[in-house]
LUMRO-980735 format. One record per atom (N, C-alpha, C, CB): x, z, y. Coordinates in steps of 0.05 Angstrom, whole numbers, plus 5000, padded with zeros to 4 digits. Glycine has a CB too. Example, Ala and Ser with C-alpha at 12.3 -4.5 7.8 and 13.67 -1.06 7.14 Angstrom:
526451564886/524651564910/526451564934/522651814911/525751424955/527351434979/525851575001/528251144988/
This chain:
130921361657/131521551673/130521371699/134621671670/129621561719/128321451742/130721551765/124821591746/131121301788/134221311806/132921511827/135720951824/134821561837/133821811852/133221641881/136522101854/132621711898/132321641929/134321471936/132521891949/136921601936/140321511952/140321231932/144021811945/140121201904/140821001880/138420781891/140421141841/135720811894/133020621902/134320511920/129920731914/135720671945/136820511975/138920371964/137920712003/140220361948/142820361940/141919941930/143820681911/140220021914/139019701908/137719601925/137219651886/136419671940/135919511969/137919331978/135819711993/139719571985/141919381996/143219151977/144219572005/143219271956/144319111928/142518741938/142619341887/140018721939/138218631944/139118331970/136318881952/140118541988/139718442015/143118282017/138918752041/144118301995/146318201995/146717931974/147918421991/144917921962/144117691940/142317461951/142517821914/144717181948/142616981961/140316851937/144616711974/138916681942/136516661922/137816441913/133316641932/138916321882/140116191866/139415881876/139416281838/137115831877/135315551891/136315411908/133015611906/137415641926/138215461950/140915411959/137115551970/143015601942/145215521941/145715291917/146715751939/143815231898/144014981876/143014751900/141615011842/141514771920/141714521936/143214461955/140014461943/145814621952/148014631977/146514792001/149014291989/145914981997/145915122028/146715312020/143515172047/149115342049/151415522041/150415822027/153415572069/151815952012/152116272023/150816462047/154516292029/152916342059/152716522088/149316402102/156116412115/147916242095/146816162106/143716202094/148015962110/144816202058/141516202043/140016492039/141716082009/137116492046/136416672046/136516792025/134916652054/136817192022/137617332006/134817401995/139517532016/134617501970/132117691960/132017841976/132117831936/132217951991/130318152011/130118062029/131018412020/130417812044/129117762065/127217552061/130917722084/126617512031/124917212019/123017582010/127016851982/123417732001/120917971994/120218102017/121818211973/120718112037/120218222062/117617992069/123218242083/119717742072/117317492086/115117512066/118617112088/115317512033/112517482014/111017772029/113217521970/112518012031/109418262047/108218162068/110418602063/110118072088/108117952112/105517742101/110217752136/106617512095/105417322084/102817462074/107217192064/103017692050/100417812041/099217982068/100818012012/100618082079/098418152098/097117902121/099618422115/098317812121/096117542139/095317442123/097117292159/095317382096/093217392078/090517472077/093917492065/091717712074/089617932075/087317902099/091118212078/088717922118/087317922150/085817652154/089717942176/086817482154/086417202162/083917052146/089117042156/083817142118/081917042101/080317342089/083616842077/080417562113/078617702100/077217732071/077317652112/080517842048/080117882023/080018182019/081917752007/080518312041/081618652036/079218832023/082518832070/077518702027/074418792008/076018831985/071518542002/076318581967/076718551941/079118661929/076618321935/081118711951/083918751929/084019091942/087818481936/085719201931/088119441936/090319311938/088519661913/089619401973/091819331998/094919511987/090319482035/094519681983/096619851970/099019831953/095719961960/096819711933/097719581914/098719271907/096219641904/097819141924/098618871925/100618871949/096218661927/100918991966/103519151984/106819161966/102219541989/105819301950/106619471940/108919191922/104119701926/107219031911/107718991889/109318681902/105019021868/108018551929/109218471948/112818571951/107418551970/113518851952/115218971968/117618851940/114419341978/116218881918/117818961893/118418721867/115919221879/116518571879/116618381864/119318191849/115218271878/121218241865/124218111858/126018341858/125517871880/125118551857/126818731857/128918811835/125418901860/128218701811/129218701788/131518591787/127918611771/131818371806/134018191810/136618361832/132517901825/136318611827/138618771843/140018891819/137419021865/139118791793/140418921774/140818671751/138719181765/138418521751/139418241731/140617961742/136818131716/141218001777/141517791793/138817591804/143317651778/139117351811/136817151815/137016841797/137017091849/135516911766/135716721751/134816501760/134916751731/136916271744/136515951757/133715881747/138915691746/131915731755/129415521735/130615491715/128515191745/132515331708/133115261694/133715301668/133915221701/134315671680/135515901655/132716021644/137816211669/130315981664/127616111663/126415981639/125816061690/126715581644/125715421633/127715491599/125815121652/128915511607/130815461573/130015781548/135815461584/129816041570/129416281557/126116251548/130216541577/125116181569/122716311561/120516451587/123716541541/119316441598/117016651614/116916881601/113816551617/116616931578/116017201566/118517371565/114917171537/121317271554/123117341557/125017461585/123617181546/124517261600/125117341629/124017611639/124017111648/119617631630/119117781640/120418081634/117017721639/120818071602/122718281586/124318331603/124018211561/126118151609/129118311622/127418451655/132617971632/126018281661/125918481687/124318671693/125518381707/123418721669/120819021672/122819151658/116819021653/125419151640/127019301638/128919431652/127619231627/128819201678/130519291701/129619421712/131419151718/127119421716/125419531741/124319811725/122419281753/124119801696/123720131689/126520371693/122820131654/129720091695/131120301700/131520341733/133720281684/130020191752/130820301773/128120451778/132020101795/125820481774/123420621775/122220791753/121820451780/123520761728/122320941711/120020801695/121321161727/118020951679/115820841662/113020951689/115821041622/113620891707/111021141722/109520761743/113421571758/107520901757/106320661762/107020491783/104020711764/109920511790/111520231802/111919971780/114820321812/113320121748/113519971735/110919791719/115220081723/108519951725/105819831713/105119641744/102920131702/105019741766/104819451780/106919201785/104219511806/109219231781/111119061775/110118841741/114119281775/109519031729/108418821703/105818681708/107918991673/103818861720/101518761729/101418471745/100418971745/103718441759/105018291768/105918011765/106118401767/107218081731/108817941715/106717721700/110418151695/105017901697/102917791675/100717531684/101018071666/100517611728/099217451744/095817461736/100517191742/095617631728/092917611725/090517621741/092717741712/091517911757/089018091773/089917921800/089418511776/088317921811/087217871839/090617911859/084018151848/090818181849/092518321875/095018001864/094118831869/096418121838/097317881840/098017601838/097717911839/096217491837/095817261849/096117191870/094217191848/095317401891/095417341917/098017381927/093517481931/100117571916/103217551921/104417341898/104717891918/103317201885/104316971871/103916721891/102716951843/102016731904/101316501921/103216601952/097516471923/103716801950/105116971985/108016861978/105217461989/108516901951/111516801941/112516511938/112016901915/110716361942/110216081939/109516011966/108116011917/108316111978/108416072016/111816082028/106516422035/112216342021/115416392028/117816222027/116116592013/117616071993/119315831993/117815602012/119915711961/115915562010/114915282022/115715352049/111515192019/115415582067/116615542094/119015552092/115915722114/119815672077/124515722079/124815432068/127116052045/123015252057/124414952055/123814822085/122614722028/122314832091/121514642110/123914762132/117914642119/124314972142/127115122151/129615002144/127315402140/129714912126/132314922111/132714472114/131515132067/129914482116/129314112109/130714102144/124613932102/128414212167/129914172186/132414222195/129014222196/134314332182/136714332189/138314162175/137514552190/136613902162/138013702148/139013712116/140213672163/137713972109/138913972080/137213902067/139814202068/137813762038/136113612022/135513832008/137013362006/131813892013/130414071988/127213951982/130314461999/127813631994/125313641983/124313701960/124613491985/125113711934/124913621909/123314021898/128813471895/124314261926/123114461926/120914511938/124314581929/121814341959/119314351979/116214281973/119914162001/117114001949/114613841946/113614031924/114813501938/114914051905/113814291876/113014401883/114914441858/114014611902/112614911917/110114781934/115215101943/109614641942/107314531958/104814461930/108714201979/105914321919/104114261890/102914531878/106214121865/105014691870/104214891863/102215071884/106415001854/103115131901/101515181921/098515071930/103015121937/097814801919/095314741916/093414741900/095314611919/095014821875/094414941848/093115171850/096714991833/094715301865/094715641863/091715691877/097815831884/091115551911/088715551924/086615401906/089115431951/086615331886/085015131870/083115321861/086514951846/085115491843/085015681827/082315931842/088315791824/084115961861/083216221875/079616131880/085316291910/079415961884/076015851897/074415771868/076215481924/075915641844/075015621818/073615901803/077515531803/076916121807/076716381786/075516671800/080216451773/076316581822/075516841835/073016781859/078516971850/072316531872/070016581885/071916591907/067916841878/073716561917/075316571938/076516411954/076616671933/075216291976/076916061983/078416192004/075315781992/082016082003/083616152024/084215932044/085916262013/083815982066/085415752083/087915722093/084415712102/089115542093/091715472099/092015262110/093215472081/093515132128/093814902145/096314832142/093114932172/096914752112/099714642107/099414322092/101414882086/100514122092/100113932087/102613792059/099913832114/
């Protein structure tokens, strides 16, 4: 059953108050840790910037890619932010199943659930752009925490490596070069 507008708004309020687990595990205090909603908003803004700065608008469905960015972590309002270690233990497939059930609880089995499933599979250009934006958001947030003295080197370095791999794949598989100034 699809949630009402009021219930969906309540779900978005929930993610405004759930900190991202990885930051808490690295010693970022609860009151300072980025929330899931802050992260999702930043991912959507990064998607917009990637589309504008890299002129990939002609190749993607802008409405779909923005919807995908906004809802990519919305399942966490129901299931919480799974720590990376838990995902590694249960496997990506089970994690995606759990997330899809949560998204279906929120939106039913319509278009937004399909967009979420497309994101989870990570095969479409739109999904790849959102996944890149997701990593970029994490990387930039890590830089911010590092400047404030937090030990987030492991997240920063691991995320940077993932970004480099993703950028290489954009060129090889999509014939699309995304220009970023990251070290």
